[in-house]
C-alpha positions in Angstrom: 1.6 -28.9 14.1 1.7 -24.9 14.1 -0.8 -23.0 12.4 0.5 -19.9 10.7 -1.5 -16.7 10.6 -2.9 -15.9 7.7 -2.1 -12.5 6.0 -5.2 -10.4 4.6 -4.6 -8.0 1.6 -5.9 -5.0 1.5 -9.2 -4.6 -0.5 -8.2 -1.7 -2.9 -4.5 -3.6 -3.7 -5.6 -4.3 -7.3 -6.1 -0.8 -8.2 -3.2 1.1 -5.9 -1.0 2.6 -7.6 1.8 1.3 -5.3 1.5 -1.9 -6.6 2.0 -0.7 -10.2 5.0 1.6 -8.8 6.8 -2.0 -7.4 6.2 -3.7 -10.5 7.7 -1.0 -12.5 10.6 -0.9 -10.0 10.0 2.7 -8.9 9.6 1.3 -5.5 11.0 -1.4 -3.2 8.7 -4.3 -2.6 8.6 -4.0 1.1 5.9 -1.5 0.5 3.7 -4.5 -0.7 5.0 -6.7 2.0 4.6 -4.4 5.1 1.4 -2.8 4.1 -0.5 -4.2 1.5 0.0 -7.7 2.6 0.9 -6.8 6.1 -0.4 -4.2 7.9 -2.7 -2.5 5.5 -5.1 -1.0 8.3 -1.7 1.3 9.1 -1.3 2.4 5.4 -2.2 6.1 5.3 -3.5 5.3 1.7 -6.2 2.9 3.3 -7.3 5.1 6.2 -8.1 8.2 3.5 -9.5 5.7 0.9 -11.7 4.5 3.9 -12.9 8.0 4.7 -13.6 8.8 0.8 -10.6 11.4 1.2 -9.0 12.1 -2.2 -5.1 11.7 -2.2 -2.1 11.4 -4.9 -1.0 8.6 -6.7 2.8 9.5 -5.2 1.4 8.8 -1.6 3.2 6.3 0.1 1.8 4.0 2.5 3.5 6.0 5.3 1.7 9.3 4.5 5.0 10.5 2.4 4.4 12.1 -0.7 7.4 11.1 -3.2 7.4 14.0 -5.9 9.6 12.3 -8.2 7.5 9.4 -8.5 5.2 9.4 -11.5 
């Protein structure tokens, strides 16, 4: 039997605006798949949150600010 590596979920996923934007159809679900349920430690939002640095809701996990995202 091959054992698959379990993916960990970002501890801030439940309150992250990225989740809401995906649910509302404003962003592709790849953001959640690639970051929130994948490499969340690579997420710029995660890094800033861990340091207690404020960041805007419209900042994508790659650090890009999407002005039209509300």
